[in-house]
N, C-alpha and C positions, 0 to 999 in steps of 0.2 A: 494497355493504356496506363498512363501515369497520372491521370486526373480522376477525381471522384464525380465528375459531371455525369448527369444522366444522358447526355447527348454527345455525339461526335461533333466536331467542328463543321461548319458549313462555309464554303468559299463561294462568293457570288461574283460572277464575271459579266460585265455589261457588253453590249453590242456596239456596232458602228454608229457614229455620230452621238453616242451617249457618253455619259460619265458614270462613275460609281454612284452618283446621286440618284440615278434611276432606281436603285435598290433601297432607297431610304425607308420606304414603308415596310417592305418585306424584312429588311434587316432589323428595324426597330421592334417589330412584332416577334421575330425569332429570339432576339435578345431578351425581350420581356418574358418569354417562355423559358429562359435559362439556357438557350443554345449559344455556344461560342461562335461568333460570326466574324469573318474577314471579308473585305470588299476590295477587289482588285481595281486599279486605275490603269487603263491601257493608253493608247495613243503614244507609243514609244518609238514609232517610225518603222518597225519591222515586225514580222511574225515572231521571230526568235526573241526580240526584246519584249514583246507583249507577253509571251509565255513566261519569260524570266520574271516580269513584274508580277504575274499571277502567282508564280511559285513563291516569290518573296512574301506575298500576302498569305499564301497557304502556310508558310513556315510559322506564321504568328499563332496558328491554332494547332500545330502538330503535337502539342503536349496532350491533346485529347485523342491522339491516334490518327490513323488514316481518315481522311475527311470526305464529306459529301461535297462534290463540286458541281456547281450549276452555271451553265453558260447560256446566255440569251443571244440569239442571232449570230453575229460574227464571233461572239464569245464561245461558241461551240468549237471553233477551230483552236481556240486557246486551251480549253480544258482537255482537248484531245492530245495535246502535247505535254501534259503534266506527267511527272514520274509515277509509274504504276504503284510503287511502294507507298506513296503518299495519298493514294486515292482509294476510298472504300466503294464509292458509287458515283457515277456521272449522270447528270441530268441535263438533257438538251431541250431547252425551251424555245420552240420555233427556231432552231439553231442549225447551222451547217454542221455536218458530221463527216469531215474529210478522212479518207484513208491515206496511207503513206503515198506521197507523190501527187496528191490532189490539192488544189487551192480553193479557198473560199469562193472567189469570184468565178473560177473555172466551173464549179459545181452549179452556178446559176446560169451558165451558158446553155442556151437551147430550151429554157423554160420561160413561161410568161413573166416579164418584169416590167410591163408597160407603165403601171402607175409609179413604180419605183424609179424607172429611168426618167420619166417626165418630171419627177420632183427633184432630181439631182442637178445641182448647179456647180459647174467647175470654176476654178480661178487660176490665174497665171502661176501660182506657186505649187501646183500639182495636188491640191486638196479639193475636196468637194464638200458642199453643204446641201442641206435639204431646204427647198423653198418653203418658207413658213406657211404660205397659203395652202400648200398641198400636204405638208407633213402631218398635220393634225389628223385628217381622215385616213391618210396612208398608214399611220402607226397606231392611232387610238380611236378608231371609228366607234368603239363601244362606250366611250366616255362622253360626257356632255361638253358643250362648247367651252365653258370656263376651264374644265379640267384639261381638255386638249391643249388649250392655249398655255396653261401652266407647264405642261410637259414639253411642248415645242420650244418654249423659251429657254429650256435647259440644254438643248442640242448644241453641239459644237462641230466645227469642220473636221473632216476625216481624211487622213492621208491614205490613199487607196493602194499604196505599194504593198502593204502587208497582206492585202486581200489577194494579190497575185502570187505570193510565195507558196511553194508546195510544202505540205506537211512532211515532217521527218519522223513522226511517230503517230500511232493511233491507239491511245490507251484503252479505248472502248473495246478493242479486240481481246483484252485480257482481264478487264474489270467489268462488273455488272453495270447496266445503264438503263435509264428510263428516258424515252423520248416523248415529249409533249407536243402533239400535233394541234395547231391552232387553226380550226377549220374555216374561220372567216378572215384569214390573214390576207391583207392586200399588198404587203411588202414582199413576202416570200410564199411562193405557190404552195398551197396545202398538199397537192399531189407530190411535189418534191419532198416535202416533209414526211409524207407517208413512205416514200422510198428510203429515206434515211431511217425511219422507224423500223424498217424490216431488219436492220442490223442491230437494233437495241434488244436488251433482255426483256424489257417491258415497254408497252406503249399505252399512253393515255391520250384521249382526244377531248379537247375543250372547245366549246363554241365561243371562240375568242378572236379578237383582232391580234395584230402582231405584238402589241404592247401588253401581253398577258400579265406582266409584272404589276401593272396598274389595274387593268380591268378585271383580272382574276387574282388579285393580291391574296385573298383568303385561300384560294385553291393552291397557290404557289407555296404559301406558308405551311399549309397542312401537309402537302406532299413532302416538303423538306423536313418537317417535324417527324413524319413517319419514318423516313429513311435515316434520319439522324439518331433516332432512339436506340439506346443500347441496353436498356434494362427491361425486365418484364412488366414494370409499372406502366409502360407505354402500351396502350391497347393495340396499336398497330405496329408493334416492334418489327424492325427490319433487320434482316441478316444480310450483310453485304457480300457473302460468299457466292460466286458464280456456280451454278449447277451445270455439270456436264450432262447435257441432255442425251448423250449417246452411250452412256456407260452405266446405266442403272438397270439392274435385273430384279430388283425387289418387287414382290407382288403384294398389293394391298387390297383387302376386301372392304367395301363399304356396304353396310347393311341398311337399306332404306333408300328409296328413290324419290324422296321429297325434296324440298328446296335446299335444306341444309346438306343432305347426302349428296345431291348433285353438285353443289358448290364445292364441297370437300373433295369429291372425286375429280373434278376438273382442275382444281388447284394442284393436287398431288400428281395428276397425270402430266400436267404441264411442267412439272419439275423432273420429268423423266421416269417416274415410277409406272409400272404396269398395274393398272387399277381395274378391278371388276366390281361393279355395283349390282347388288341383288335386291329386288323388290318383289314382295309377295303378290302384289296386284298385277293382273294381266291387262292387256289392252294399252292404248295410247290415246293421245289427244285427238288424233284424226288429221286430215289434210288441211282443214281450214281452221283459223283461230277461233271462230265462234263455236266450233264443234268441241273445243276444250271445255266450254261451259255447258253446252246442250247435251253432249253425249258421253263425255268421259266419266267413268265411274271409278272411284277410289275407295272401296270399302275399308281398306286398311288405314285410311286417314279420316277420322270422324269429323274433323273441322274443315274438310276440303272445300265446301261451298260457303263457309262462313267468311265474313270480311277479314281481309288481311291488308297490312301496310308494308310497303317497301320504304322504310324511312330513309331520309337523305344519307345517313351513315352507311347503310347497305348499298345505296345507289353509288356512292363514291367508291366503295370497295369494288364494285363491279366495273366501274369506269377505269379504275386503277389496275385491277388484276385480271378481269375477264371482260374486256371491252366488246368482244363478239357476242356476249350475252345481251348487252345493251342493244345491239343491232337485232338480235333474234327477238327480244322482247318488243321492240318497236314494230318489227314486222308482224308480230302476233297481235298487235293492236294496243299495247300499252301507250299511254299518252303522257306528255310532259306535265308536271304539276309542281308548283311552288307552294309550299305550305303557308307562306305568309301573304299570298296575294290578296286575301280578304282583309288582312289586318291593316293595310294601307288606307282603308276607308275611315279608320278611327283617327280623329283629329289629334289626339295626344301622341300618336306614333310618328306622324310627320312624314310619311311616305318612304319610298324605297331608298336605300343607300348602297354604295359599293360594298360588296361582300354578301349581300342578301342572296346572291345566286347559290350560295352554299345550301340553301334550304330547298333546292330543286331536287326532284326525284321523278320516277315514273309511276303512274297510277294504273292499276289493273286488278282484276279479280284473281283470286288464288289459282284457279285452274289455268288461266292465261299466263301467269308468272311461271308456273311449273312447266307449261308447254314450251315457253321460250327457253327456259333452262335446258329442257330435254333436247330441243333442237341443237343448241350449242354443244351439249354433251355428246350427241351423236357425231359431231364433226371433230371431236377432240381426239387426236392421235393417242394411242396407248390406253384408252378408256373403253371398256366393254360394259354395256348396260343389259342386264338380263331381267326381264319382267316375268311375272308368273313363277317366281322361284322363292318360296317361303323357306326360312331358316328354322329348323326344329331342334338343333343342338350345336354345342361347341365341341371342337376337337382339341383335346389337351394332351400335351406331351411332357409327362413328368411334372415334378414340383420341386422348386428350389426352396428349401426351408419351409415346406408346407404351402407354398404359393403356386397354384397351377399356372402353367404357361399355355396360352391359347395359340394353336397353330393352324386353325381353320374352322370350318363350319360343316355341319351336316344339313343337307336340304331336305325338304319334304318329299323329294323324288328319290331319296336314298343315295344321293351323290355326296361324296366327300370333296370339299374344295379347300385346299391348303393355301396358306398365305403367311407372309412375314409379319403382317399387322392386320388386325380386324378392328373396324371402326363401327361402333353402334350409333347409327343415326336413325333409329326406329321410332323416334318421337316420344310423346308424353306417355304412350301406353306400351313402351318397350318391355318385352318379356325378359330382359337380360338378367334380372335378379333370379328368376327361376332357372334360367339356363346356367347361371353360375353355380347355383345350388346343386344342379345335376352333376357338375364336375368336381364337387367337394370344396368349392371356394368359400371363404368366410363371407358372411352377408355384408353387402356394402352399407356404408353409413347413410341413413335416410332421414330426411326432415320433411314433414308435410303438415300443412295447416289443416285444422279440423273442418273449417268451413270456408267456402269460396264464394264466387259470384255465379249467377245464372245470366246468360246472355240471350236476348231476343232481338234478332235482326231481320231486316227485310230489304230486298233489292228492288230498284226501280230503273226504268229506262225512259229516255226522252225520245220523241218522234224524230227530232232533227239532229240527234247526236250531241246536243249541248248538255251542260251540267247546270244545276241551280246556282244562283249567286253564292260565291264562296263566303263562308262565315268568317267573322273576325277571329274566332278561335274554334277549332273543330270539336272540342270536347267541353262539356259543361256538367258540373256536379250540382245536383238539386236535392231537395228534401226526398229521401228514400231511394233515389236512383241517379244514374249517370247516363247521359246521352252523348253518342259519338257519331259524327258523319264521316263517311269514308268514300272518296272518289274512286271510280273504276275506269275501265276502258269502254270504248264503243258506245258512249252516251249512257253508261250505267253508273250507279252509285248505290250506297247502302246507308241505312240508319240503324244503329245498334243501341239498344237500351239494356243497361246492366243493373241488376238488383242483387240484394243479398240472398244467398241460398237459404237463409233462415226466414225470409219474408214470404210466407205462404200466400198472403193476400195478393201479391203481385204476380203470381204464377198465371193469373188470368190473361197476362200479356201474350200467351201462346195463341190466343184467338185473334185472327187478323182484324176483325172489326173492332175489338177492344184495343188492340195495338194502335190502330189508326186514330181512335179517339184520344188515346193518351198522347201520342206524338203531336197532335194538334194543340196540346196545352202549353207547349214550350215555344214562345214566339220567335226566338232567334233561329230556331231550327225547324219550325213547322213546315216551311216551304219545301224542305228536302223530302218530306213525306207526302207531298201533294203535287209536286211539279211534274211528275211523270207517271207512267203506268207501272203498277207492281208486276214484277216478273217472277216473284217467288211468294210463297206463303210466309209465315213467320218461322224463321229458322231458330230453333231453341238449342242452346248448348249448356251442358252442365259439366261437372267434374273439372272446373278450371281454377281450382285452388292452387296456390303456390306449393311446389315440392322440389326437393333437391336430393340427388343421389351422388355419392362420392365413392369411387373405386379405390381410394386411399384412406385407410383407417388407422388412426394413431401414428401417422407418419409413414405407414408402409402400405404398398399396394396389396390388395386382396387377390389380384390376378395380374399377370403380365401378358403382353401380346394383344391386349384389348384396351381400347379407350372409348369413352362415350362423349358425344358432342350434341349441342343443341338441346332440344326438349328431352332427349334421353338422359341428359345430365341435369337439367333444371328447367322447370316451367314457371312462367309468370302469367298473371291474368292478362287477357287480351285488351283491356281497356286502353292501355297506352301503345298497343301495337308494336311492342318491342321484340316479339318472338323471332320473326324472320331475321332481323338485324343482329340480335344476339347470337343466333345460330350461325350466321355467316361469319361474324367476327370470330366465333369459336373455331370454325373450320379454318380460318386464316391463321389463328394462333397455333393450331395443330400443325399446319403446313410449315410454319416458322420453326416450331420445336423440332420437327423432323429434319428440316434443313440444318438446324444447329447441331443435333446429336446423331442423326442417322437413326436406324431402327435395330441395330445389332444388340445394343444393351437394353433389353426390354424393361428391366426394372428402373433403370435411370430415365428412360423415356417416360414411363408412367408417372414417376415422381416429379419430373420436370414439368410435364404437361399439367399435372395437378397444381403445382406451385404457380405456374403462370396463369392458369385459369383462376385460382383463388386471388391472385394479385390484380386481375383485370375485370373479370366478369362476375365473380362472387359478390363484390360490393354492389353491383347493379342489381343482381337478383335479390340480395338481402334488403336493399332499399325499397324495391317493389313489394317484397313480402311484408316489410314493416308498414308500408303504406296500406296494404290490404288489411292488416290487423286494425289499424286506426279507422279506416273508412268503414269497415264492417261494424265496428263499435259505434261509429257516428250514426250509421243507419239504425242500429239497435236503439240508439237514443231517439231517433226520429220516430220509430215505431212506438216507443214508450212515452213520447212527448216530452223528453228531457234533453236539453242541449248537452252534447258530448264535450267534456273537458279533459285535458291531459296536460301533464307538465313535461311531456317529451318535446324538447326544443326542435327536433327535426320535423315533426309533424306540424308544429305551430309555425315554423318558418315556411314550410310548404304552403300552408294555408294563406300566409301573408303574401307569398309570391303569386298565388292564384288570384288574390284580390287586386294586386298591384300591376299585373302583367299588361293590361291594356291602358294603363295610366302613365306609363313611362317606356320610351323606346328601348332603353338599355335593359330594363327588367324583362321586357317582352323578348328581346333577342337572346338574353341569357337563358330564360326558361325554354325558348325554342331550341337553343343549342343542346340543352339537356334532353329535351323530348325527342329531338331528331337524332340523338346519339352521336353528336358531333364532338361534344366536350362533356367531361364529367362534372358533377355538381360542385365538387371541391374546387375545381379549376375556375368555374364560372363565378362562384361566390368569392373567390380571391380577387376579382376585379375591383380595383380601388373605388370605394364609395358606393358600390352596388348594394352591399348588405344594409348600409344605413338607409339607402333609398327604399329598399323593400320594406324595412321596418316602419319608415315614415309613412309610406303610402298604404301599407297593408294592415297596420295595427288598428284594431277596433273595427275592422270591416265586417259587414254582414256575413253570417255563416254561409249563405248561398247568395252571392251578389247578383247572379243573372236572374232575369224574370222567369217565374214558373209557379206552379200551384203548391199549396201546402199539402201535407199528407192527407188531411181531411178532404180537401178538394179533389185530390187524386183518387182517393177511394170512392168518392161519390161518382166520379166518371167511370171507374172500373165497374161499378154496380149498375150503371145506366144501360139503357137499351140503345 
């Protein structure tokens, strides 16, 4: 690459009856993020001429190296004809995907095109137009009437000759590709799209109309951003190299069959590696989804029954990389949930806007999430899951410069299992430090807070499968404690109360009757603790202080052939529900580094993975750890009756954001993006005018703006009958 840009260039190619103006919103947002963008203008009279026009536009951004090329609808035929050397990755957005000798219109023959055919109007000059009365719902059924009319007004006549011309090349055969299936498309049959998707490297499915450029503008932008990223500073960095799925003989061991271990195992198996996952717990979820909750026991996972969140960032990763996991989770009972649905009742927010679909996810209890992942893992070629197989030691083969090289593991059954790479996904209580000491490795660098939080949660279920009315914001900080509401599957939900590990008075929350009395004190959330029948007692959780362990010390790995991911690398408090999502991101980062480097050079792999982790996830961990420090100090002040003050600008800004979030729609969506792990704080706060708005609305706000008791009132209820 000859440019210092953090992104590859992106070429956008429109479909039939459209012009490049259809991409205005996507192009503007990409450019605002620093992505070099070129937009092709077609309607040149022939397929060859349209391809030539697209290539000319592509040449405008070739200084940034081979580009990401995205074609919508007929535009798929155009990007398929672009020179391989100029293309890093192809994106087919509800687009035709012709092979050599096939034509765009020929591919539509024999599939349902009723609404499209009815909307087409011919003229004596050999062109067709779309009937404005039909085109809106045909192309943009997910937009409102005003938005549809604006898009229809931009349509132009289409010369159909290019659609009959056979393709002379198929670049998707030699370059990686992503196909986006629009499942509510009225113009192009979704089943036809799925057949095209079978030939793509990756498949994504959106609940979208044909005009996903508009109705799913945010999804389109984020997909292209991920693919265009070329530096480790991008959390979802993409490697455009196609993986030969028939020529990999590497064996990778994943230790730990939890959510992060299963995700890593599937990602690597789908890249052609032979993967074995070992988990010390025996048994499985059972044949019915509810048995995952009622019967499945996971003694190796202390927090198995505690509330968990699949944040929108993790949901989007699954949609993008492991879509069959979404199907398995849905079949297991996970329910769609948008984190902002309760916020629209707040007058200052002003209702839903295009792009809010990015806050969608699936809600389910941890056992149900793990059961869905397990079902998908069992169907993944190249992946073997072995339950009831504890790991008791590491196999090391020599030491280069005093650094042991791990070549496998020893199981509790006395079996030696060798591998080219071992992945520690054993969670927050991973014994890896001891196992490394046993083979003579230098102790990893460790950071751990002295005190953390205690969690007291309780699950409920409704008789009719409904959930309580969604709150404007699911998390509230109060004098001495924090309350969080967590939706689940099958009419279940949880309420969690978090207190300081130093606050002995509040340990009485472990008693169910006391817990219920305290939950009733917080008017915004009290109905979540009274709307259904409790299905658990109070689930207490301790040992949830922030901690971090690095296998690279002073710039050098303490071991090679072994990496740690998820909670085995770093843990955060569960108040913000980031654990699953951070772990999944970490698994994806590892997959990307393995794609980039392979696993032959063990030291280079260890160093690179540490570098990318530090550039992307370490700031997230450190931000949460710093928040913990201040919040615990704030609670110490509550206990002492002294308001906590600090000159740390990060903490004070976060307090201002909390106070302003429901007073301004842009502040609310910015904080939601951060909390959903869709965008980083630095990127959000760089939005023009947002910081000023936060300071204006949040300065001088009450320490705890939401209604709730003082500490004295809380203690009085704790001591009551």
